[in-house]
C-alpha positions in Angstrom: 103.2 133.0 162.9 104.0 129.4 164.1 101.0 129.4 166.4 98.7 130.4 163.4 100.3 127.8 161.2 99.7 125.1 163.7 96.0 126.1 164.4 95.3 126.1 160.7 96.8 122.6 160.3 94.8 121.4 163.3 91.7 122.4 161.4 92.8 120.2 158.4 93.8 123.1 156.3 96.9 122.7 154.2 99.0 125.7 155.0 102.5 126.9 153.9 104.7 129.2 156.0 106.6 130.7 153.2 109.6 131.8 155.3 110.3 128.9 157.5 108.3 125.9 156.1 109.7 125.8 152.5 113.2 125.0 151.7 113.2 125.4 148.1 113.8 129.1 148.0 112.0 131.7 145.9 110.7 129.1 143.4 109.1 127.0 146.1 107.4 129.9 147.7 106.0 131.2 144.5 104.7 127.8 143.7 103.0 127.7 147.0 101.5 131.0 146.5 100.0 129.8 143.1 98.5 126.8 144.8 96.8 128.7 147.7 93.5 130.3 147.9 94.0 132.4 151.1 97.1 134.4 151.5 97.7 135.9 155.0 100.4 138.5 155.0 101.7 139.3 158.5 103.2 142.7 158.6 105.7 143.2 161.3 108.1 146.1 162.3 111.0 144.6 160.2 108.9 143.1 157.3 110.2 145.6 154.7 113.8 144.8 155.5 113.4 141.3 153.8 113.8 141.4 150.0 112.4 137.8 149.9 109.2 139.0 151.7 108.8 141.8 149.3 109.4 139.6 146.2 106.7 137.2 147.6 104.3 140.1 148.2 104.8 141.2 144.5 103.8 137.7 143.5 100.9 137.7 145.7 99.6 141.0 144.2 100.1 139.5 140.6 98.0 136.5 141.5 95.2 138.6 143.0 95.1 141.0 140.0 95.0 138.1 137.6 92.2 136.2 139.4 90.3 138.4 141.7 87.7 135.9 142.6 90.1 133.0 143.5 92.7 134.5 145.6 91.8 136.1 149.0 94.5 138.3 150.5 94.3 139.2 154.2 96.8 141.5 155.9 97.6 141.2 159.5 99.2 144.2 161.2 101.1 142.6 164.0 103.2 145.3 165.6 102.9 148.0 163.0 100.2 150.4 162.0 98.4 150.0 158.6 99.3 153.5 157.6 103.0 152.7 158.1 102.7 149.9 155.6 100.6 151.8 153.1 102.7 154.8 152.9 106.2 153.2 153.8 106.9 155.3 156.8 109.1 154.9 159.9 110.8 151.5 159.8 109.6 150.8 156.3 110.9 154.1 155.0 114.3 153.3 156.6 114.4 149.9 155.0 113.7 151.4 151.5 116.5 153.8 151.8 118.8 150.7 151.9 116.8 149.0 149.1 117.2 151.9 146.7 121.0 151.8 147.2 121.4 148.1 146.4 118.5 147.1 144.1 117.2 148.0 140.6 114.9 151.1 140.7 112.0 149.3 138.8 112.0 146.4 141.3 111.9 148.9 144.3 108.9 150.6 142.7 107.2 147.2 142.4 107.8 146.5 146.1 106.4 149.9 147.1 103.3 149.4 144.9 102.7 146.0 146.4 102.9 147.3 150.1 100.4 150.0 149.1 98.1 147.6 147.4 97.9 145.1 150.2 98.1 147.8 152.9 94.8 149.2 151.6 92.9 145.9 152.3 90.9 145.7 155.4 92.6 143.2 157.6 93.3 142.6 161.3 95.2 144.9 163.7 96.2 142.9 166.7 95.8 145.7 169.1 92.4 146.9 167.8 91.0 143.4 167.3 91.7 141.6 170.6 93.7 144.2 172.6 96.9 142.2 172.0 95.7 138.7 173.0 97.4 136.5 170.4 95.6 133.2 171.2 92.2 134.8 170.7 93.4 136.6 167.7 94.6 133.4 166.0 91.3 131.7 166.8 89.4 134.4 165.1 91.5 134.3 162.0 91.6 130.5 161.6 87.9 130.2 162.0 87.3 132.9 159.3 89.7 131.2 156.9 88.1 127.8 157.5 84.5 129.0 156.8 85.6 130.8 153.7 87.4 127.7 152.4 84.5 125.5 152.8 82.1 127.8 151.0 84.2 129.1 148.0 86.1 128.2 145.0 89.6 126.8 145.0 92.6 128.0 142.9 93.0 126.0 139.8 96.2 127.5 138.6 97.2 129.8 135.9 97.5 129.3 132.2 94.8 126.6 131.9 94.3 125.3 128.5 92.0 122.7 127.1 89.9 122.3 130.3 86.6 123.4 128.7 86.9 120.8 125.9 87.6 118.0 128.5 84.7 118.9 130.9 82.1 119.7 128.2 81.8 116.1 127.4 80.8 115.3 131.0 77.6 117.4 130.8 77.9 118.5 134.3 74.5 120.3 134.7 72.8 116.9 134.4 73.9 116.3 138.0 72.2 119.6 139.3 68.9 118.9 141.1 69.2 115.2 140.1 67.2 112.6 142.1 70.1 110.1 142.0 73.5 109.8 143.4 76.1 110.4 140.7 79.8 109.3 140.6 82.5 110.5 138.2 85.9 109.1 137.8 88.8 110.9 136.1 91.8 108.8 135.2 95.0 109.2 133.3 98.8 109.1 133.5 100.5 111.3 136.0 100.8 115.0 134.8 97.9 114.7 132.4 95.9 117.3 134.3 93.4 115.3 136.4 93.7 117.6 139.4 93.2 120.7 137.3 90.1 119.3 135.6 88.8 118.3 139.0 89.3 121.8 140.4 87.6 123.2 137.4 84.5 120.9 138.0 84.5 121.8 141.7 84.6 125.6 141.0 81.8 125.1 138.4 79.5 123.1 140.6 80.1 123.8 144.3 77.3 126.5 144.6 74.6 123.9 143.6 75.1 121.7 146.8 74.4 122.1 150.5 78.0 121.0 151.5 81.2 120.4 149.6 84.7 119.2 150.1 87.8 119.1 148.0 90.3 116.5 149.3 93.4 117.3 147.3 96.4 114.9 146.9 94.8 112.1 148.9 97.6 109.6 148.4 100.3 111.9 149.9 98.2 113.5 152.6 97.3 110.0 153.9 101.0 108.9 153.6 102.0 111.9 155.8 99.2 112.3 158.1 97.0 109.2 158.0 93.4 108.5 157.0 91.9 109.9 160.3 93.5 113.3 159.4 91.6 113.3 156.1 88.4 112.1 157.6 88.5 114.9 160.0 88.9 117.4 157.2 86.1 115.8 155.2 83.8 116.0 158.3 84.7 119.6 159.1 84.0 120.6 155.4 80.7 119.0 155.3 79.6 120.2 158.8 80.7 123.8 158.0 82.0 124.4 161.5 85.0 126.6 162.2 86.1 124.4 165.1 87.5 120.9 164.6 85.1 118.0 164.9 83.6 118.0 168.4 84.0 114.3 168.9 87.7 113.2 168.3 87.9 110.5 165.8 89.7 107.6 167.5 90.1 105.3 164.5 89.3 104.9 160.8 86.2 102.8 161.6 84.9 105.6 163.9 85.5 108.1 161.2 83.5 106.0 158.7 80.6 105.8 161.1 80.6 109.6 161.6 80.9 110.4 157.9 78.1 108.1 156.9 76.0 109.8 159.5 76.7 113.3 158.4 76.2 112.5 154.7 72.7 111.1 155.3 71.4 114.6 156.1 72.8 116.8 153.2 73.2 116.8 149.4 77.0 116.9 149.2 79.6 117.4 146.6 82.9 115.6 147.3 86.1 115.4 145.3 88.7 112.9 146.2 91.9 113.8 144.3 94.6 111.2 143.4 93.2 108.1 145.1 95.4 105.1 144.8 94.3 102.5 147.4 91.1 100.7 148.2 91.4 101.7 151.9 91.2 105.3 151.0 87.9 104.8 149.1 86.5 102.7 152.0 87.4 105.4 154.6 86.3 108.4 152.8 83.5 107.6 150.3 82.6 103.9 151.0 79.9 103.4 148.3 77.0 105.3 146.7 74.7 104.1 149.5 76.4 106.6 151.9 75.0 109.5 149.9 71.5 110.9 149.7 69.9 111.5 146.3 71.3 114.6 144.5 74.8 114.1 145.8 77.9 114.0 143.5 81.3 112.2 144.0 84.3 113.0 141.8 87.4 110.9 142.1 90.7 111.2 140.3 93.1 108.3 140.1 95.8 106.8 137.9 94.1 103.4 138.3 91.0 102.9 136.2 90.4 99.5 137.8 90.2 101.0 141.2 87.5 103.4 139.9 85.5 100.5 138.4 85.9 98.4 141.5 84.2 101.1 143.5 81.1 101.5 141.4 82.1 104.8 139.7 79.4 105.0 137.0 81.2 107.2 134.5 85.0 107.0 134.1 86.7 109.5 131.8 90.1 108.9 130.5 92.0 112.3 130.0 93.6 112.5 126.6 96.9 114.5 126.0 96.5 118.0 124.7 96.2 118.2 120.9 98.9 120.1 119.0 97.2 123.4 119.1 96.5 123.2 122.8 100.0 122.0 123.5 101.5 124.8 121.6 99.4 127.4 123.4 100.3 126.0 126.9 103.9 125.7 126.1 104.3 129.2 124.6 102.6 130.6 127.8 105.5 129.2 129.9 108.4 129.3 127.4 107.7 132.7 126.0 105.2 134.2 128.4 102.9 134.7 125.3 101.5 132.8 122.4 104.0 133.9 119.8 107.5 132.4 119.8 110.2 134.2 117.8 110.8 132.8 114.5 114.2 131.4 115.3 112.8 129.3 118.1 109.9 127.8 116.1 111.7 124.6 115.0 113.0 124.0 118.6 109.6 124.6 120.0 108.2 121.9 117.5 110.8 119.5 118.7 109.7 119.9 122.3 106.0 119.6 121.3 106.7 116.3 119.5 108.9 115.1 122.5 106.3 115.8 125.3 103.4 114.5 123.2 100.7 116.8 124.8 101.5 116.1 128.5 100.6 119.3 130.4 103.1 118.7 133.2 106.0 118.4 130.8 104.9 121.4 128.8 104.8 123.6 131.9 108.0 122.2 133.4 110.1 122.3 130.2 108.6 125.6 129.1 109.4 127.3 132.4 113.0 125.8 132.3 113.7 127.2 128.8 112.3 130.7 129.5 114.8 133.4 128.8 117.4 131.0 127.5 119.3 131.5 124.2 118.7 129.6 121.1 122.0 127.7 121.6 120.9 126.8 125.2 117.6 125.6 123.8 119.2 123.2 121.4 121.6 121.9 124.0 118.8 121.3 126.6 116.5 119.6 124.1 119.3 117.2 123.1 119.8 116.6 126.8 116.1 116.0 127.5 115.9 113.5 124.6 119.0 111.6 125.9 118.2 111.7 129.6 114.8 112.9 130.2 113.8 115.4 132.9 114.1 114.4 136.6 110.9 116.0 137.9 108.8 114.6 135.0 110.2 111.1 135.6 109.5 111.4 139.3 105.8 112.1 138.7 105.4 109.4 136.0 107.4 106.8 138.0 104.7 106.8 140.9 102.5 104.6 138.7 105.4 102.2 137.9 106.4 101.9 141.6 102.8 100.6 142.3 103.2 97.6 140.1 104.3 94.1 141.2 107.4 92.4 139.8 105.7 90.6 136.8 103.9 93.9 135.8 107.1 95.8 136.0 108.9 93.3 133.7 106.1 93.5 131.1 106.1 97.4 131.4 109.9 97.6 130.8 109.8 95.2 127.9 107.2 97.3 126.2 109.0 100.5 126.9 112.3 99.1 125.6 111.1 96.9 122.8 107.5 96.7 121.9 105.9 100.1 121.8 103.7 100.4 118.8 103.7 96.6 118.2 100.6 94.5 117.7 99.1 93.2 120.9 98.8 89.6 119.7 102.5 89.6 118.6 103.6 90.8 122.0 101.3 88.3 123.6 102.9 85.4 121.7 106.3 86.4 123.1 105.7 87.6 126.7 103.0 85.2 127.6 105.7 82.6 127.9 107.8 84.5 130.4 105.1 86.2 132.5 102.2 84.3 133.9 98.8 85.9 133.5 100.2 88.2 130.7 96.7 89.4 129.6 95.7 90.3 133.1 98.9 92.3 133.8 98.6 94.1 130.5 95.1 95.1 131.5 96.6 96.5 134.8 99.1 98.6 132.8 96.1 100.0 130.8 94.1 100.8 133.9 97.1 102.6 135.3 97.4 104.6 132.0 100.9 103.4 131.5 99.9 102.0 128.1 96.9 102.2 125.9 95.7 99.8 123.2 94.2 101.1 120.0 93.8 99.4 116.7 95.1 96.2 118.3 98.4 98.0 118.9 100.2 98.8 122.1 100.8 102.4 122.5 102.8 104.3 125.2 103.3 108.1 125.8 106.8 109.2 124.8 107.6 110.4 128.2 106.4 107.2 129.9 108.5 105.2 127.6 111.5 107.5 128.5 110.8 107.0 132.1 110.9 103.2 131.7 114.1 103.4 129.7 115.7 105.6 132.4 115.0 102.9 135.0 117.1 100.5 132.9 119.9 103.1 132.5 120.1 103.4 136.2 120.8 99.6 136.6 124.5 100.2 135.7 126.8 102.7 134.0 128.0 99.8 131.8 125.6 98.8 129.0 126.7 95.2 129.2 125.5 95.0 132.8 121.9 96.2 132.1 118.9 94.0 131.6 117.7 95.5 128.4 119.6 97.2 125.5 117.9 99.1 122.7 120.2 102.1 121.9 122.3 101.3 118.8 125.4 102.6 120.5 124.9 100.3 123.5 124.0 97.3 121.5 127.0 97.6 119.1 129.3 98.1 122.1 128.1 94.6 123.3 128.1 92.8 119.9 131.3 94.4 118.5 133.4 94.7 121.6 132.2 91.6 123.4 131.2 93.4 126.6 128.0 91.6 127.3 127.3 89.7 130.6 124.7 87.3 132.0 122.7 90.4 133.2 121.5 91.1 129.6 118.1 89.6 129.0 116.8 91.6 126.1 118.5 93.2 123.1 117.1 95.1 120.1 118.9 96.7 117.1 117.3 98.3 114.1 119.7 97.7 111.1 117.7 99.8 108.6 120.1 102.7 108.0 123.6 101.6 109.3 126.1 99.0 108.3 126.5 96.4 111.1 129.1 93.7 111.5 128.3 91.3 114.3 130.9 89.1 116.0 129.3 85.7 116.2 131.4 85.0 119.4 129.8 88.0 121.2 126.7 85.9 122.1 128.6 83.4 124.2 128.4 85.6 127.2 124.7 86.4 126.8 123.7 83.2 128.5 120.4 84.6 129.9 119.2 86.4 126.8 115.5 85.9 126.3 114.6 88.6 123.7 116.8 89.1 120.7 115.5 91.3 118.0 117.8 92.5 115.1 115.3 93.9 112.7 114.7 96.2 109.7 112.5 98.9 111.1 112.1 100.4 107.5 110.0 97.3 106.6 107.6 97.7 109.4 104.1 98.3 108.1 105.4 98.2 104.5 102.5 97.4 102.3 103.2 95.2 99.4 100.0 93.9 97.8 101.4 92.6 94.5 104.6 90.8 94.6 108.0 90.9 96.4 109.7 93.2 94.0 109.4 96.4 96.2 110.3 94.7 99.5 113.2 92.9 97.9 114.6 96.1 96.4 114.2 97.8 99.8 115.8 94.9 101.5 118.8 95.2 99.1 119.2 98.9 100.1 119.2 97.9 103.8 121.0 94.5 103.7 123.8 95.8 105.9 124.1 93.0 108.5 127.3 91.0 108.1 129.1 88.7 110.5 132.6 87.8 111.5 133.5 84.6 113.1 131.2 81.6 113.6 128.0 81.7 115.5 128.4 78.7 117.9 126.1 79.7 120.7 122.6 81.2 121.1 121.0 81.4 124.6 118.6 78.5 125.2 116.5 81.0 127.3 115.3 82.8 124.1 111.6 83.4 123.8 112.0 85.7 120.8 114.6 85.3 118.1 114.0 87.8 115.4 117.1 88.3 113.1 116.2 89.9 109.8 119.1 89.1 107.3 120.5 86.4 109.5 123.9 86.0 107.9 124.5 82.4 108.7 123.2 79.4 106.8 122.4 77.4 109.9 121.4 77.9 113.5 124.0 76.7 116.2 123.8 72.9 116.7 123.6 73.5 120.5 120.6 75.8 120.1 117.6 74.0 121.6 115.4 76.6 123.3 112.5 75.1 125.3 110.6 78.4 125.5 111.0 79.8 122.0 107.7 81.3 121.0 108.6 83.5 117.9 111.3 82.7 115.3 111.7 85.3 112.6 114.6 85.0 110.2 113.2 86.9 107.2 115.5 87.9 104.3 118.2 85.5 105.7 120.8 83.2 104.2 119.4 80.3 106.1 119.3 76.9 104.2 117.9 74.7 106.9 116.2 75.5 110.2 116.8 72.2 111.8 117.4 68.7 110.6 115.2 65.7 111.1 112.5 66.0 113.6 114.4 68.4 115.9 112.0 71.2 116.7 110.9 73.8 119.1 108.0 72.5 121.0 106.6 75.9 122.2 107.1 77.7 118.9 103.9 79.5 117.8 105.2 81.7 114.9 107.7 80.8 112.3 108.5 83.6 109.7 111.0 82.6 106.9 109.8 85.3 104.3 112.2 86.0 101.5 114.7 83.3 102.4 115.9 82.6 98.9 118.2 79.8 99.9 115.3 77.8 101.3 114.3 74.9 99.1 112.3 72.9 101.5 110.6 73.4 104.8 111.7 71.5 107.9 109.8 68.5 109.4 107.1 70.0 111.6 106.5 67.0 113.7 108.0 68.4 116.8 106.4 71.8 116.6 102.9 70.9 117.7 102.0 74.4 118.9 102.8 76.3 115.6 100.0 78.7 114.9 101.4 80.9 112.2 103.8 79.9 109.3 104.8 82.7 106.9 107.0 81.8 103.8 106.2 84.8 101.6 108.6 85.5 98.8 110.6 82.2 99.1 111.1 82.0 95.4 113.1 78.9 95.4 110.9 76.9 97.8 109.9 73.6 96.1 108.8 71.3 98.9 106.4 71.7 101.8 107.1 68.8 104.2 104.0 66.6 104.5 104.1 66.9 108.3 102.5 70.3 107.9 99.2 68.4 107.8 99.8 67.3 111.5 99.7 70.9 112.8 96.4 70.9 114.6 97.0 74.4 115.9 97.9 76.1 112.6 95.5 79.0 112.0 97.6 81.1 109.6 99.5 79.9 106.5 101.0 82.5 104.0 102.8 81.3 100.8 102.6 84.6 99.0 104.8 84.6 95.8 106.3 81.2 96.2 106.6 81.1 92.5 108.3 77.7 92.2 105.9 75.9 94.4 103.9 73.4 92.4 102.4 71.0 94.8 101.1 71.2 98.4 100.3 68.4 100.9 96.6 67.8 101.4 95.4 71.3 102.4 92.0 69.9 103.4 93.6 68.4 106.5 94.3 71.9 108.0 91.0 72.1 109.6 91.8 74.8 112.1 93.1 77.2 109.4 91.7 80.7 109.4 93.9 82.6 107.1 95.3 81.2 103.8 97.3 83.2 101.4 98.4 81.7 98.1 98.7 85.0 96.3 101.2 84.9 93.4 101.7 81.1 93.5 101.3 81.1 89.8 102.7 77.6 89.2 100.7 75.9 91.9 98.8 72.9 90.5 97.7 70.8 93.3 96.4 71.3 96.9 95.7 67.7 97.9 99.1 66.1 98.0 101.8 64.6 95.9 103.7 61.5 95.5 107.5 61.6 96.4 108.2 60.3 92.8 106.8 63.6 91.4 109.8 65.5 92.8 112.0 63.8 90.3 109.7 64.9 87.4 109.8 68.6 88.3 112.6 69.5 85.7 110.4 67.7 83.0 107.3 69.6 84.1 109.2 73.0 84.0 110.4 72.1 80.4 106.8 71.4 79.2 105.4 74.6 80.7 107.6 76.6 78.4 105.7 75.2 75.5 102.2 74.7 76.9 101.9 77.3 79.6 101.1 76.7 83.3 98.4 74.3 84.3 95.4 76.0 86.0 94.9 75.5 89.7 92.0 73.4 90.5 90.4 73.9 93.9 89.6 70.8 95.7 86.5 70.4 98.0 87.1 72.8 100.8 84.3 71.7 103.1 86.6 70.6 105.9 88.0 74.2 106.2 85.1 75.4 108.2 87.2 77.9 110.2 88.7 79.7 107.3 88.0 83.4 107.5 90.5 84.9 105.0 91.4 83.4 101.6 93.7 85.0 99.1 93.9 83.3 95.7 94.9 86.3 93.7 97.3 85.7 90.7 97.1 81.9 91.2 96.1 81.0 87.6 92.9 79.9 89.1 90.6 77.7 87.2 87.0 79.1 87.0 85.6 75.5 86.7 86.5 74.7 90.3 85.3 77.9 92.0 82.0 76.2 93.0 84.0 74.7 95.8 84.2 78.1 97.4 80.6 78.1 98.5 81.2 75.6 101.3 83.4 78.0 103.2 80.8 79.0 105.8 83.1 81.2 107.9 84.7 83.1 105.1 84.9 86.8 105.6 87.5 88.0 103.1 88.1 86.6 99.6 90.6 87.9 97.1 90.6 86.4 93.6 92.3 89.4 91.8 94.5 88.9 88.7 92.9 85.7 87.5 91.5 84.9 84.1 88.2 83.2 84.6 85.1 84.7 82.8 82.6 84.0 85.4 82.4 82.9 89.0 80.7 79.5 89.0 79.8 79.6 92.8 76.8 80.7 94.8 78.6 83.2 96.9 75.3 84.4 98.4 75.6 81.3 100.7 78.6 82.9 102.3 76.6 84.8 104.9 79.7 86.2 106.7 81.5 87.4 103.5 82.2 91.2 104.0 85.0 91.8 101.6 85.4 90.5 97.9 88.3 91.6 95.7 88.4 90.9 92.0 90.9 93.7 90.9 92.2 93.2 87.4 90.1 90.2 86.4 90.2 91.3 82.9 88.1 88.5 81.4 85.4 88.6 84.0 82.0 89.3 82.4 79.4 88.7 85.1 79.2 88.7 88.9 77.1 86.2 90.8 74.5 87.1 93.3 76.3 88.4 96.5 75.4 88.1 100.1 73.9 91.0 102.0 76.9 91.0 104.3 79.2 92.6 101.6 80.6 95.9 102.7 83.7 96.0 100.4 83.5 95.1 96.8 86.6 96.0 94.7 86.1 95.1 91.0 88.2 97.9 89.5 89.8 97.3 86.1 87.4 94.4 85.3 87.3 95.8 81.7 85.0 93.0 80.4 82.5 93.3 83.2 79.1 93.7 81.5 76.8 94.5 84.3 77.0 95.7 87.9 75.5 93.5 90.7 72.2 94.4 92.3 73.8 96.7 95.0 70.5 97.5 96.6 70.4 94.0 98.3 73.8 94.5 99.8 73.4 97.7 101.8 72.7 96.6 105.4 74.4 99.3 107.3 77.9 100.2 108.6 80.6 101.7 106.3 80.6 100.5 102.7 83.1 100.8 99.7 82.2 99.7 96.2 84.8 100.3 93.6 84.2 99.9 89.8 86.9 102.2 88.4 87.9 101.3 84.8 84.9 99.1 84.3 83.6 100.9 81.1 81.1 98.3 79.9 79.5 97.9 83.3 77.6 101.2 83.0 77.0 101.6 79.3 73.3 101.0 79.6 72.9 102.6 83.0 73.3 106.3 83.9 74.7 107.0 87.2 71.5 108.5 88.4 69.5 105.4 87.6 71.9 103.3 89.4 71.6 105.5 92.4 67.9 105.2 92.5 68.2 101.5 93.3 71.2 101.9 95.5 69.4 102.8 98.7 65.6 102.6 98.9 64.0 105.5 100.6 63.6 105.1 104.4 66.9 103.1 104.9 69.1 106.2 105.4 69.5 105.6 109.2 71.4 102.4 108.8 74.4 103.9 107.2 77.4 105.4 108.9 79.4 106.0 105.6 79.3 104.9 101.9 81.9 105.2 99.2 81.3 104.3 95.5 83.6 104.6 92.5 82.1 104.4 89.0 83.1 105.4 85.4 81.6 108.7 84.5 82.3 112.4 83.9 79.1 114.2 85.0 78.0 115.4 88.4 74.4 114.0 88.9 71.8 116.7 88.7 70.5 115.9 92.2 73.6 117.4 93.7 72.2 121.0 94.2 75.6 122.6 94.9 78.1 122.1 92.1 81.5 123.7 91.2 84.4 123.3 88.9 87.7 122.4 90.5 88.4 120.5 93.8 86.5 122.7 96.4 83.2 124.2 96.9 81.9 126.7 99.5 78.3 126.4 100.6 76.1 128.9 102.4 73.8 126.8 104.6 70.0 127.4 104.4 68.5 129.3 107.3 66.4 126.3 108.4 69.2 123.8 108.5 69.6 123.8 112.3 65.9 123.2 112.8 65.3 120.5 110.2 66.7 117.0 110.9 70.0 116.9 109.0 70.7 113.3 108.2 74.0 113.5 106.5 76.1 115.0 103.7 76.5 113.5 100.1 79.4 114.6 98.0 80.5 113.8 94.4 83.8 114.3 92.6 84.9 113.8 89.0 88.4 112.4 88.9 90.3 112.7 85.6 93.6 111.2 84.5 96.4 113.7 83.7 99.3 111.6 82.3 98.3 108.0 81.5 101.8 107.1 80.2 103.4 107.8 83.6 103.0 104.9 86.1 102.2 105.5 89.7 101.6 102.7 92.2 100.0 104.8 94.9 96.5 106.2 95.0 94.8 108.3 97.7 91.6 110.4 97.5 90.4 112.4 100.5 87.6 114.9 101.2 87.3 117.3 104.1 84.4 119.4 105.4 85.3 122.5 107.3 83.5 125.6 108.7 84.2 129.1 107.8 86.9 129.3 110.6 88.7 126.3 109.2 87.5 123.9 112.0 87.2 120.3 110.8 83.5 118.9 110.8 84.2 115.7 109.0 86.5 113.9 106.7 87.4 110.7 104.9 90.4 109.3 103.1 90.8 106.1 101.0 94.2 104.8 99.8 95.7 101.9 98.1 99.0 100.6 96.7 99.7 99.0 93.3 96.4 99.7 91.8 95.8 99.8 88.0 96.0 103.4 86.7 92.9 105.4 86.0 92.5 105.5 82.3 89.3 107.6 81.9 87.1 109.9 84.0 85.7 108.4 87.1 83.2 109.5 89.8 83.5 109.2 93.5 80.4 109.3 95.6 80.7 109.7 99.3 78.1 109.9 101.9 78.7 110.6 105.6 76.0 110.6 108.4 75.8 113.8 110.4 77.6 113.8 113.8 78.1 116.2 116.7 80.8 117.9 114.8 78.0 119.6 112.7 77.4 121.9 115.7 80.5 123.8 114.7 79.2 124.3 111.1 77.7 127.8 111.8 76.3 129.2 108.5 78.9 128.2 105.9 80.9 125.1 105.1 83.7 124.4 102.7 84.1 120.9 101.0 87.5 120.2 99.5 89.0 117.1 97.7 92.5 116.0 97.4 93.9 113.4 95.0 97.4 112.0 95.4 99.2 109.6 93.1 98.1 107.8 90.0 98.5 111.0 88.0 95.0 112.3 88.3 93.1 115.3 89.8 89.6 116.4 90.7 88.0 118.2 87.9 84.6 119.2 89.5 82.6 118.4 92.5 79.1 118.6 94.0 77.4 118.5 97.4 73.9 117.6 98.6 72.6 118.2 102.2 70.4 115.3 103.2 67.4 116.1 105.5 65.0 113.6 107.0 61.9 115.2 105.3 63.6 115.9 101.9 60.7 114.9 99.7 62.5 115.7 96.5 65.4 113.4 97.4 66.2 110.5 95.3 67.8 107.5 96.9 71.2 109.0 96.5 70.2 112.1 98.3 69.2 109.9 101.3 72.4 107.8 101.4 
């Protein structure tokens, strides 16, 4: 056996000798069998005496019966006749006498069956094949194995789930008989299934090429045996010769020359699996110029950038399995079927949430939990969530180990503190402590350690757990670790004063537990650079109309108290976020040179700093809801400040004039600063891009004030009680050429000064909701970039001006005096649009919904729209909707011709009626889904808002969605259903119209 094993390896074949090459016992040998394509069983005189050999033989038979075309089983009869094996005679019969005395009857029956099964295969008999000459015998076998391996499929493993969906998008048959060289890259985090997908592609495509090679596990093979070994295998595969390469490869360069020469003569299909280094690329595949037209190269890697750098034309990022796929795969391993017992259902769901669709984890954990009791499941799941799983961490850590020191620091910071945060927020903080932060972040994306979606940084749960485990391994004592995030560990440091200079980052969510912090505990944290004590319950909390909800939520979670004085904070801090900061001042010795973000929302702070002392590198200052704050600090020494947020500071009276010196300020939010009356000259803030003055109902002046006026504030307040607030007059805003977002809602805005808005040439979003002007005396059509205009609850507004064609979102709901709708047909220029006129009863008195729709989209403009949503008063489904039904759902039998006519999209209509007007609801959501007869989703949409006016009468919602590839799943029937949540309303009836390109009867609505 050893000689055969060596000869196979000499030919570049990865071989396992189950009895003497694997040290992991039965589990390792079973895994090797699963991974193999050829299984050579050497029957000797004493073979049947080994229970391990017999168990392995049963496993071999199971694999063969499961996948007949993949596994080749070849018996070798070394010093025993085939009939002895088949019929268990002589030494085999004697062995089974002993087995029957010491083993289960069922198991013995399996062993006998397996011997009969394999013994019936035609194999090699040493005596009959080569007259007992072993060397010649071995040569014949190894050549036969080699030639079969080159020309056949490779085992892709068992229990494959989700492969078809992931290979379908690649459109593989476009590469067959092509006249070009094609290259495909498959990337993703470790354990995501890259190798399995590559094997599936290989088995699907290898027959269409003259020569093929699958180089599995390139990284580890090269590390073990070197590049020359892999070059030799590649050459042997392509040349289809049972003997090793005639000319011995003396160096990598010589191997490159030979591979290029061989490839020039054949259309080849090569798969390089798990490439992690440029040298591997250059030694094995070079560049597309090595190949002749019609060839195909597939490369899997954890590093997207490595694929791009080597001219891979199509790179596919492999997504985790969706919930249904993950459940199916997990059940195959954990229960050996698709149906877990009811008592395990909740535990199984915990696992699915924990592993987040990673196939490796689903298989590993599922196999581990198989046949365990419910109590054992619960215990192991808790253990996984605390400490992770060693094998999974080992696989995932490979990508981490390939990072440099700076990239590792950024990865660990994200894993411990910033998963799910906005990229720009993290950039503000970490850019100060790591050079080339943006470049390093890109590296983490390319290596699939993080992803960025919707401007937020995402990280797989298990990748995050791997990173946190690296920190746990730094020390058994939390106070000696570099990063702390666990509440238990953080409180141990802050309550028991166990911190050390090793701690560089600390985060504590105080949303749901009472916390008392010893101010003296920070003295030992001399190297702390990230401090984040925050209210996670407020993250993403939407508050569109006032501070009431947030303030009430804060009162429920205001559980951060302090004992002792805070005399020290590390001057190494780059982030200081302490929601509910319980002290009135920062320590006098606190003077950080690298502080980038200071967030003391909901705190007791009275004064940030005195005089001109400041933080020169500070880019973001957030003092929202600090009710002790009456004046802002002097900003002279904060020249890099970009964002200033003072939302809900109800007692704020004075904005320091030095704010006008902030030449980097791009975002200023003073939302609900109700006692703020004057503002320094806002026209000097030329870089400003985002200005929020929502709810500043007492604001009178935006162009400065005289210090003497401060002494007159009490008198002004007294006069307001009798004469009411003075309307806010907008100054000339022509200097604010960079302003993109302006919120003037509930500002007691004077309509006479609105003409100054038309000079804001960069404006994209404008909110003037809740004001009392009757008209908008401004030529808004000059604002060529304006895409969003909100006028919610402008109850006296009677007319709208001409609007620019760039408008995609117009929200004028509850404008009860509005006499006429704007000319919407001039505003539809493509994309996705939302026009909301709920509770505007006068606006459609003289227009039926159908006549409005006739001018909405002229015929022939259908192709420019992705999606459109329109809300209008009304109670009747337009007659053009050929399918109509009472209730919130309708099922449609599709016409026979729908597949052959050009379906452009689907138009739907729903009548929404109020149910209980007296009951107030602040949340509103309406959604529509389109499914096929099997329940498969074809398309859907959802619109939601908070703190909107109640629906007081019947309203119509019109939705159009352009057709997409999902319609291939429509079959012959679809069901359209509507759901209405909040605002005490429901869907009374609905309608649907299929929109075809040649629909001559269609009105404009039918062609939306």
